[in-house]
DRENDO-1510 file (C-alpha; in Angstrom, 1 decimal, always signed):
<recs>
REC; n; res; u; v; w
REC; 1; MET; -6.8; +93.8; +14.2 .
REC; 2; ARG; -9.7; +91.6; +13.6 .
REC; 3; PHE; -8.4; +88.9; +15.6 .
REC; 4; ARG; -7.9; +91.4; +18.4 .
REC; 5; LEU; -11.2; +92.9; +18.0 .
REC; 6; LEU; -12.9; +89.3; +18.4 .
REC; 7; ARG; -10.8; +88.3; +21.4 .
REC; 8; TRP; -12.2; +91.7; +22.9 .
REC; 9; PHE; -15.5; +91.1; +22.2 .
REC; 10; THR; -15.7; +87.4; +23.3 .
REC; 11; LYS; -14.0; +88.3; +26.6 .
REC; 12; THR; -16.5; +91.1; +26.8 .
REC; 13; VAL; -19.8; +88.8; +26.4 .
REC; 14; ILE; -18.0; +86.0; +28.7 .
REC; 15; ILE; -17.8; +88.5; +31.3 .
REC; 16; SER; -21.0; +89.9; +30.9 .
REC; 17; ILE; -23.1; +86.6; +31.4 .
REC; 18; ASN; -20.9; +86.0; +34.1 .
REC; 19; THR; -21.8; +88.8; +35.9 .
REC; 20; VAL; -25.5; +88.3; +34.8 .
REC; 21; VAL; -25.4; +84.8; +36.4 .
REC; 22; GLY; -23.6; +86.2; +39.4 .
REC; 23; LEU; -26.1; +88.9; +40.2 .
REC; 24; LEU; -29.0; +86.4; +39.7 .
REC; 25; PHE; -27.2; +84.2; +42.0 .
REC; 26; LEU; -27.1; +86.8; +44.8 .
REC; 27; GLY; -30.6; +87.7; +44.1 .
REC; 28; GLY; -31.8; +84.2; +44.8 .
REC; 29; ALA; -29.2; +83.9; +47.8 .
REC; 30; TYR; -31.0; +87.0; +49.7 .
REC; 31; VAL; -34.3; +86.6; +48.7 .
REC; 32; SER; -35.5; +86.5; +52.1 .
REC; 33; ILE; -34.8; +90.3; +52.4 .
REC; 34; PHE; -37.4; +91.1; +49.8 .
REC; 35; LYS; -41.2; +91.2; +50.8 .
REC; 36; PRO; -42.2; +88.3; +48.3 .
REC; 37; GLU; -45.8; +90.0; +48.1 .
REC; 38; ARG; -43.8; +92.6; +45.8 .
REC; 39; PHE; -40.9; +90.8; +44.3 .
REC; 40; TRP; -42.4; +86.8; +44.3 .
REC; 41; PRO; -40.3; +86.6; +40.7 .
REC; 42; LEU; -36.9; +86.0; +42.6 .
REC; 43; SER; -38.2; +83.3; +44.3 .
REC; 44; ILE; -38.4; +81.4; +40.8 .
REC; 45; VAL; -34.4; +82.0; +41.1 .
REC; 46; THR; -34.2; +80.2; +44.2 .
REC; 47; LEU; -35.2; +77.1; +42.2 .
REC; 48; VAL; -32.3; +77.4; +40.2 .
REC; 49; LEU; -29.6; +78.2; +42.7 .
REC; 50; PRO; -28.1; +75.1; +42.2 .
REC; 51; VAL; -27.4; +75.6; +38.7 .
REC; 52; LEU; -26.3; +79.2; +39.0 .
REC; 53; ILE; -23.5; +77.8; +41.7 .
REC; 54; LEU; -22.4; +75.1; +39.3 .
REC; 55; LEU; -22.1; +78.0; +36.4 .
REC; 56; LEU; -20.2; +80.1; +38.6 .
REC; 57; ILE; -17.5; +77.4; +39.3 .
REC; 58; CYS; -17.4; +76.6; +35.6 .
REC; 59; PHE; -16.6; +80.4; +35.2 .
REC; 60; LEU; -14.2; +80.4; +38.0 .
REC; 61; VAL; -12.5; +77.1; +36.4 .
REC; 62; PHE; -12.7; +79.0; +32.8 .
REC; 63; TRP; -10.9; +82.1; +34.3 .
REC; 64; LEU; -8.5; +80.3; +36.1 .
REC; 65; LEU; -7.2; +78.5; +32.9 .
REC; 66; VAL; -7.6; +81.3; +30.5 .
REC; 67; ARG; -7.3; +84.6; +32.6 .
REC; 68; PRO; -6.8; +84.0; +36.5 .
REC; 69; ARG; -7.6; +87.4; +37.4 .
REC; 70; TRP; -11.1; +87.8; +36.2 .
REC; 71; SER; -11.5; +84.6; +38.4 .
REC; 72; LEU; -12.3; +87.0; +41.1 .
REC; 73; LEU; -15.5; +87.7; +39.6 .
REC; 74; SER; -17.2; +84.4; +40.4 .
REC; 75; ILE; -15.1; +84.1; +43.7 .
REC; 76; VAL; -16.7; +87.5; +45.0 .
REC; 77; PHE; -19.9; +86.3; +43.8 .
REC; 78; LEU; -19.9; +83.1; +45.9 .
REC; 79; ALA; -18.5; +84.7; +48.8 .
REC; 80; LEU; -21.2; +87.0; +49.1 .
REC; 81; GLY; -23.8; +84.2; +48.6 .
REC; 82; TRP; -21.8; +82.0; +50.9 .
REC; 83; ASN; -24.7; +81.3; +53.1 .
REC; 84; ALA; -26.6; +80.2; +50.2 .
REC; 85; VAL; -23.9; +77.7; +49.3 .
REC; 86; SER; -23.4; +76.1; +52.2 .
REC; 87; ASN; -27.2; +75.6; +52.8 .
REC; 88; ILE; -27.7; +74.1; +49.2 .
REC; 89; LEU; -24.5; +72.2; +49.2 .
REC; 90; PRO; -22.4; +71.6; +52.5 .
REC; 91; MET; -18.5; +71.1; +51.5 .
REC; 92; ARG; -18.5; +67.5; +53.3 .
REC; 93; LEU; -17.7; +63.9; +52.6 .
REC; 94; PRO; -20.5; +61.5; +52.8 .
REC; 95; LYS; -20.4; +59.7; +56.2 .
REC; 96; LYS; -22.0; +56.3; +57.6 .
REC; 97; PHE; -25.3; +57.0; +59.1 .
REC; 98; LYS; -25.0; +54.8; +62.4 .
REC; 99; MET; -28.2; +52.8; +63.3 .
REC; 100; GLU; -27.2; +52.5; +66.9 .
REC; 101; LYS; -28.3; +55.7; +68.9 .
REC; 102; GLU; -25.6; +57.5; +70.8 .
REC; 103; GLU; -26.5; +57.9; +74.6 .
REC; 104; GLY; -28.7; +61.0; +75.3 .
REC; 105; VAL; -29.8; +61.4; +71.4 .
REC; 106; VAL; -33.3; +61.7; +70.6 .
REC; 107; ARG; -33.9; +60.3; +66.7 .
REC; 108; VAL; -36.1; +62.7; +64.7 .
REC; 109; MET; -37.8; +61.6; +61.6 .
REC; 110; SER; -39.6; +63.7; +59.0 .
REC; 111; TRP; -41.7; +62.3; +56.1 .
REC; 112; ASN; -44.0; +63.0; +53.7 .
REC; 113; VAL; -45.6; +59.6; +53.5 .
REC; 114; GLU; -47.6; +60.3; +50.6 .
REC; 115; LEU; -51.2; +59.1; +51.9 .
REC; 116; PHE; -49.7; +55.9; +53.0 .
REC; 117; GLY; -49.8; +54.8; +49.5 .
REC; 118; ILE; -53.8; +54.5; +49.5 .
REC; 119; GLN; -53.9; +55.9; +45.8 .
REC; 120; LYS; -51.4; +53.3; +44.5 .
REC; 121; ARG; -52.3; +50.2; +46.5 .
REC; 122; LYS; -53.8; +48.1; +43.6 .
REC; 123; LYS; -50.5; +49.0; +41.9 .
REC; 124; TYR; -48.5; +48.4; +45.2 .
REC; 125; PRO; -50.4; +46.5; +47.8 .
REC; 126; ASP; -47.6; +46.1; +50.2 .
REC; 127; ARG; -46.6; +50.0; +50.2 .
REC; 128; LYS; -48.3; +51.0; +53.5 .
REC; 129; GLN; -46.5; +48.2; +55.4 .
REC; 130; GLU; -43.0; +48.6; +53.4 .
REC; 131; ILE; -43.4; +52.6; +55.1 .
REC; 132; LEU; -44.4; +51.0; +58.7 .
REC; 133; ASP; -41.6; +48.6; +58.4 .
REC; 134; LEU; -38.9; +51.5; +57.5 .
REC; 135; ILE; -40.1; +53.7; +60.3 .
REC; 136; ASN; -39.5; +51.0; +62.7 .
REC; 137; LYS; -36.2; +50.0; +61.2 .
REC; 138; TYR; -34.5; +53.3; +62.0 .
REC; 139; ASP; -36.5; +53.5; +65.2 .
REC; 140; PRO; -37.0; +57.0; +65.8 .
REC; 141; ASP; -38.0; +58.6; +68.9 .
REC; 142; ILE; -40.2; +61.3; +67.3 .
REC; 143; ALA; -41.7; +60.8; +63.9 .
REC; 144; CYS; -43.2; +64.1; +62.2 .
REC; 145; LEU; -45.2; +63.2; +59.1 .
REC; 146; GLN; -47.2; +64.7; +56.5 .
REC; 147; GLU; -49.9; +63.9; +54.2 .
REC; 148; VAL; -51.1; +61.3; +56.8 .
REC; 149; VAL; -54.4; +59.1; +55.2 .
REC; 150; ALA; -56.1; +57.2; +58.6 .
REC; 151; GLY; -59.4; +56.2; +59.8 .
REC; 152; ASP; -61.1; +55.4; +63.0 .
REC; 153; ASP; -63.7; +52.8; +61.6 .
REC; 154; PRO; -61.9; +49.1; +61.6 .
REC; 155; GLU; -63.0; +49.0; +57.9 .
REC; 156; SER; -60.9; +51.7; +56.9 .
REC; 157; ILE; -57.9; +50.6; +54.5 .
REC; 158; ASN; -55.5; +52.6; +56.8 .
REC; 159; TYR; -57.0; +51.8; +60.1 .
REC; 160; LEU; -55.5; +54.0; +62.6 .
REC; 161; LYS; -55.6; +51.6; +65.5 .
REC; 162; GLU; -53.6; +49.1; +63.3 .
REC; 163; ILE; -51.2; +51.2; +62.2 .
REC; 164; ASN; -50.2; +52.5; +65.8 .
REC; 165; GLU; -50.1; +48.7; +66.8 .
REC; 166; GLN; -47.5; +48.4; +64.6 .
REC; 167; LEU; -45.5; +51.1; +65.2 .
REC; 168; LYS; -45.5; +50.9; +68.8 .
REC; 169; PHE; -45.0; +54.5; +69.9 .
REC; 170; ARG; -45.8; +55.7; +73.3 .
REC; 171; ASP; -48.3; +58.5; +72.4 .
REC; 172; PHE; -49.3; +60.7; +69.1 .
REC; 173; PHE; -51.1; +63.3; +68.1 .
REC; 174; TYR; -53.1; +63.4; +64.3 .
REC; 175; ALA; -54.1; +66.5; +63.6 .
REC; 176; TYR; -56.8; +66.9; +60.7 .
REC; 177; GLN; -59.9; +68.8; +60.0 .
REC; 178; LEU; -63.0; +67.0; +59.2 .
REC; 179; SER; -63.5; +69.6; +56.4 .
REC; 180; ASN; -60.4; +68.2; +54.7 .
REC; 181; ASN; -61.0; +64.7; +54.9 .
REC; 182; PHE; -59.8; +62.2; +52.3 .
REC; 183; ASP; -62.8; +60.5; +52.2 .
REC; 184; LYS; -65.6; +59.6; +54.5 .
REC; 185; HIS; -63.6; +56.7; +56.1 .
REC; 186; HIS; -60.1; +58.6; +56.4 .
REC; 187; HIS; -59.0; +61.6; +58.0 .
REC; 188; PHE; -56.3; +63.8; +55.9 .
REC; 189; GLY; -53.3; +65.6; +58.1 .
REC; 190; THR; -50.5; +65.5; +59.8 .
REC; 191; MET; -49.3; +63.1; +62.6 .
REC; 192; ILE; -46.2; +63.6; +65.3 .
REC; 193; TYR; -45.8; +60.2; +67.2 .
REC; 194; SER; -43.4; +60.0; +70.1 .
REC; 195; LYS; -41.7; +57.5; +72.4 .
REC; 196; TYR; -41.8; +60.1; +75.1 .
REC; 197; PRO; -45.0; +61.7; +76.7 .
REC; 198; ILE; -46.7; +64.4; +75.0 .
REC; 199; ILE; -48.0; +66.8; +77.7 .
REC; 200; LYS; -49.6; +69.3; +75.1 .
REC; 201; LYS; -51.0; +68.9; +71.7 .
REC; 202; GLN; -52.0; +72.1; +69.6 .
REC; 203; PHE; -53.6; +72.3; +66.5 .
REC; 204; VAL; -53.2; +75.7; +64.7 .
REC; 205; VAL; -55.9; +76.8; +61.8 .
REC; 206; ASN; -55.0; +80.2; +60.1 .
REC; 207; SER; -56.9; +81.8; +57.2 .
REC; 208; PRO; -57.6; +80.9; +54.6 .
REC; 209; ASP; -58.8; +77.8; +56.3 .
REC; 210; ASN; -57.5; +75.2; +54.2 .
REC; 211; TYR; -55.2; +71.8; +54.8 .
REC; 212; ASN; -51.7; +73.8; +53.8 .
REC; 213; SER; -52.8; +77.0; +56.6 .
REC; 214; THR; -52.6; +74.2; +59.4 .
REC; 215; PHE; -49.6; +73.0; +61.6 .
REC; 216; GLN; -49.4; +71.5; +64.7 .
REC; 217; TYR; -47.0; +71.3; +67.7 .
REC; 218; ALA; -46.7; +69.1; +70.9 .
REC; 219; ASP; -44.9; +69.7; +73.9 .
REC; 220; ILE; -42.8; +66.3; +74.6 .
REC; 221; VAL; -41.3; +65.3; +78.0 .
REC; 222; VAL; -37.7; +64.1; +77.2 .
REC; 223; GLY; -36.0; +63.2; +80.4 .
REC; 224; ASN; -36.2; +66.3; +82.6 .
REC; 225; ASP; -36.8; +68.6; +79.8 .
REC; 226; THR; -39.6; +69.5; +77.7 .
REC; 227; VAL; -39.5; +70.1; +73.9 .
REC; 228; ARG; -42.0; +71.5; +71.7 .
REC; 229; VAL; -41.9; +69.8; +68.3 .
REC; 230; PHE; -43.5; +71.8; +65.3 .
REC; 231; ASN; -44.9; +69.5; +62.3 .
REC; 232; ALA; -46.1; +71.6; +59.4 .
REC; 233; HIS; -47.1; +70.8; +55.4 .
REC; 234; LEU; -46.4; +74.2; +54.0 .
REC; 235; GLN; -48.5; +75.4; +50.6 .
REC; 236; SER; -47.6; +72.9; +47.8 .
REC; 237; LEU; -47.2; +74.3; +43.9 .
REC; 238; LYS; -50.1; +71.9; +43.1 .
REC; 239; PHE; -48.6; +71.0; +39.6 .
REC; 240; SER; -51.1; +69.0; +37.2 .
REC; 241; GLN; -49.6; +65.9; +35.6 .
REC; 242; ASP; -49.5; +68.1; +32.8 .
REC; 243; ASN; -47.5; +70.5; +34.1 .
REC; 244; ARG; -44.9; +68.0; +35.5 .
REC; 245; ASN; -44.5; +66.3; +32.0 .
REC; 246; TYR; -43.8; +69.7; +30.6 .
REC; 247; LEU; -41.3; +70.4; +33.3 .
REC; 248; ASN; -39.5; +66.7; +32.9 .
REC; 249; THR; -39.8; +66.5; +28.8 .
REC; 250; GLY; -40.8; +69.9; +27.4 .
REC; 251; LYS; -43.7; +68.1; +26.0 .
REC; 252; THR; -47.2; +69.8; +26.5 .
REC; 253; ARG; -50.8; +69.2; +24.9 .
REC; 254; THR; -51.0; +73.0; +24.8 .
REC; 255; THR; -48.4; +75.6; +23.4 .
REC; 256; ALA; -45.1; +76.0; +25.4 .
REC; 257; VAL; -46.4; +79.6; +26.4 .
REC; 258; ARG; -49.7; +78.6; +27.8 .
REC; 259; GLU; -47.9; +75.9; +30.0 .
REC; 260; SER; -45.3; +78.3; +31.2 .
REC; 261; GLY; -47.7; +80.9; +31.9 .
REC; 262; ARG; -49.6; +78.0; +34.0 .
REC; 263; ILE; -46.6; +77.0; +35.9 .
REC; 264; ILE; -45.7; +80.4; +36.8 .
REC; 265; ARG; -48.7; +81.3; +38.4 .
REC; 266; ARG; -48.8; +78.3; +40.4 .
REC; 267; ILE; -45.6; +79.2; +41.6 .
REC; 268; ARG; -46.9; +82.8; +42.6 .
REC; 269; ARG; -49.9; +81.4; +44.4 .
REC; 270; GLY; -47.6; +78.9; +46.0 .
REC; 271; VAL; -44.8; +81.6; +47.1 .
REC; 272; LEU; -47.3; +83.8; +48.6 .
REC; 273; ARG; -49.1; +81.5; +50.5 .
REC; 274; ARG; -46.3; +80.2; +52.1 .
REC; 275; ALA; -44.8; +83.4; +52.8 .
REC; 276; VAL; -47.7; +83.8; +55.1 .
REC; 277; GLN; -47.9; +80.5; +56.4 .
REC; 278; ALA; -43.9; +80.7; +57.4 .
REC; 279; ARG; -44.6; +84.0; +59.2 .
REC; 280; GLU; -47.4; +82.3; +61.2 .
REC; 281; ILE; -45.7; +79.6; +62.2 .
REC; 282; LYS; -42.6; +81.6; +63.1 .
REC; 283; ASP; -44.6; +83.9; +65.4 .
REC; 284; VAL; -45.7; +80.6; +67.7 .
REC; 285; MET; -42.0; +79.4; +67.2 .
REC; 286; ASN; -40.7; +82.8; +68.8 .
REC; 287; HIS; -43.3; +82.7; +71.4 .
REC; 288; THR; -42.5; +79.0; +72.9 .
REC; 289; PRO; -41.3; +78.5; +76.1 .
REC; 290; TYR; -39.3; +75.6; +75.4 .
REC; 291; PRO; -36.3; +74.4; +73.3 .
REC; 292; VAL; -37.9; +73.9; +69.8 .
REC; 293; ILE; -37.3; +71.0; +66.8 .
REC; 294; MET; -39.2; +72.0; +63.8 .
REC; 295; CYS; -40.0; +69.4; +60.9 .
REC; 296; GLY; -41.8; +69.6; +57.9 .
REC; 297; ASP; -42.6; +69.3; +54.1 .
REC; 298; PHE; -41.9; +73.1; +53.1 .
REC; 299; ASN; -42.5; +72.6; +49.7 .
REC; 300; ASP; -39.7; +75.3; +49.1 .
REC; 301; VAL; -36.1; +75.1; +48.8 .
REC; 302; PRO; -33.0; +76.3; +50.9 .
REC; 303; ALA; -32.5; +80.2; +50.6 .
REC; 304; SER; -36.2; +80.7; +49.7 .
REC; 305; TYR; -38.5; +83.0; +51.6 .
REC; 306; ALA; -40.3; +80.3; +53.7 .
REC; 307; TYR; -37.1; +78.5; +54.8 .
REC; 308; GLU; -35.3; +81.5; +55.7 .
REC; 309; VAL; -38.2; +82.9; +58.3 .
REC; 310; ILE; -38.8; +79.7; +59.7 .
REC; 311; GLY; -35.1; +78.7; +59.8 .
REC; 312; LYS; -33.8; +82.0; +61.3 .
REC; 313; ASP; -31.6; +81.2; +64.7 .
REC; 314; MET; -32.3; +77.8; +63.8 .
REC; 315; GLN; -30.0; +74.5; +62.9 .
REC; 316; ASN; -30.6; +73.0; +59.7 .
REC; 317; ALA; -29.7; +69.2; +60.2 .
REC; 318; PHE; -28.7; +68.7; +56.7 .
REC; 319; VAL; -26.5; +71.7; +56.5 .
REC; 320; GLU; -24.8; +70.4; +59.7 .
REC; 321; LYS; -24.1; +66.9; +59.1 .
REC; 322; GLY; -25.5; +66.4; +55.5 .
REC; 323; TYR; -23.6; +66.3; +52.2 .
REC; 324; GLY; -24.4; +66.3; +48.5 .
REC; 325; LEU; -27.6; +67.9; +47.1 .
REC; 326; SER; -29.6; +65.4; +49.0 .
REC; 327; ARG; -33.0; +65.7; +47.1 .
REC; 328; THR; -35.9; +64.9; +49.3 .
REC; 329; PHE; -38.6; +65.3; +46.6 .
REC; 330; SER; -38.2; +62.5; +44.1 .
REC; 331; GLU; -39.9; +64.2; +40.9 .
REC; 332; ILE; -39.3; +67.2; +38.5 .
REC; 333; SER; -35.6; +67.9; +39.5 .
REC; 334; PRO; -32.6; +66.4; +41.3 .
REC; 335; THR; -32.1; +69.6; +43.4 .
REC; 336; LEU; -35.2; +69.8; +45.1 .
REC; 337; ARG; -34.7; +69.3; +48.9 .
REC; 338; ILE; -38.0; +70.8; +50.1 .
REC; 339; ASP; -38.1; +68.6; +53.5 .
REC; 340; ASN; -36.5; +69.9; +56.7 .
REC; 341; ILE; -35.7; +69.4; +60.4 .
REC; 342; PHE; -34.5; +72.4; +62.0 .
REC; 343; ALA; -33.6; +72.7; +65.8 .
REC; 344; ASP; -32.6; +75.8; +68.0 .
REC; 345; ASN; -29.5; +76.2; +69.6 .
REC; 346; ASN; -30.0; +74.6; +72.4 .
REC; 347; PHE; -29.4; +71.4; +70.6 .
REC; 348; ARG; -26.3; +69.6; +68.8 .
REC; 349; ILE; -26.9; +67.9; +65.7 .
REC; 350; THR; -25.0; +64.5; +65.6 .
REC; 351; GLN; -26.1; +62.9; +62.5 .
REC; 352; TYR; -28.5; +63.1; +59.7 .
REC; 353; VAL; -29.5; +60.9; +56.7 .
REC; 354; ARG; -31.7; +60.9; +53.6 .
REC; 355; ILE; -33.1; +57.5; +53.3 .
REC; 356; LYS; -33.1; +56.7; +49.6 .
REC; 357; LYS; -35.5; +54.4; +49.7 .
REC; 358; LEU; -38.5; +55.4; +47.2 .
REC; 359; LEU; -41.9; +54.5; +49.0 .
REC; 360; SER; -43.5; +57.8; +48.5 .
REC; 361; ASP; -42.9; +61.1; +46.3 .
REC; 362; HIS; -40.6; +62.1; +49.1 .
REC; 363; TYR; -37.8; +60.7; +50.7 .
REC; 364; PRO; -37.6; +60.4; +54.6 .
REC; 365; ILE; -35.0; +62.4; +56.6 .
REC; 366; ILE; -33.9; +61.4; +60.0 .
REC; 367; ALA; -31.5; +63.5; +62.6 .
REC; 368; ASP; -30.1; +62.5; +65.8 .
REC; 369; ILE; -30.4; +65.4; +68.0 .
REC; 370; LYS; -28.8; +66.0; +71.7 .
REC; 371; ASN; -29.3; +68.5; +74.2 .
REC; 372; LYS; -26.0; +70.7; +74.6 .
REC; 373; GLN; -26.8; +70.8; +78.4 .
REC; 374; PRO; -25.4; +67.6; +80.4 .
</recs>
């Protein structure tokens, strides 16, 4: 009798935990249907969706071994949230990236270059040159860079003219605000480089007037077609070094409760600001007369509100051709894929790669994109 009672209790507890994990997974998978202004805590769940997927798979295997009919519980949850699963972990084997471009392909790069290494130049004096060399090696036709620090003064550490001469693009659009300059010698902004002619350049500044509230786009003539390329850097979480140390090691100079509270407040602020930014960017995208390519550092993960708003009716290059978790941010967690290349349905993604070379706190990503029309 006691053994039967223990079995019943154990099964009930495991089923309950399985159900809670599944419900949390679905909440994170469908976070975009909830207004973040009211339901922002759900956005925290999106950060741990890969963990929840793994737990559901573990429950699935456990039930298959112990009581197969209960495996349906995890199967149903995963099926209902399959769009999130495919966005986070595409079921695809690794495929080697071909350096040689296919005919008719436009190679697009997106990379947060972390100021071209200007803050770490004493420790890594060759960092800027290594970044430029990597860009040249992969030979993108269009490169969208974030956190660009460069100056017009020949005495600048990151002299813009010198950088442009090394990269050898035909045209560029450096978007920045003087009020947000890095210092008196350097601007701080985003950059679109192109080997095709740029016929229109637009820098959009929204309220509140700060770096993350801005984005840029350029109309680029590729053959007989014109493409509008967007480049954005959405609101970062701005974690302090103490925040990062606590997330990485669990150690803190204050109490765990206080440090956790600080982190949650930063997450809330980031979620709310990115929601506004994403809606403003999508509104401009929706009124664009040309096919669209969207690049950027979203500072948010797949299935998040900002990701889903901007990516609606678009193809994500990683989802189409990537594999694994493919993190793009090198710190805090191995699950943070926060950099994206989207293309609308006028295009076909032929290949994608995340370049696992740590020259910034972000890994560069590249997609080969081809117009579906001959």
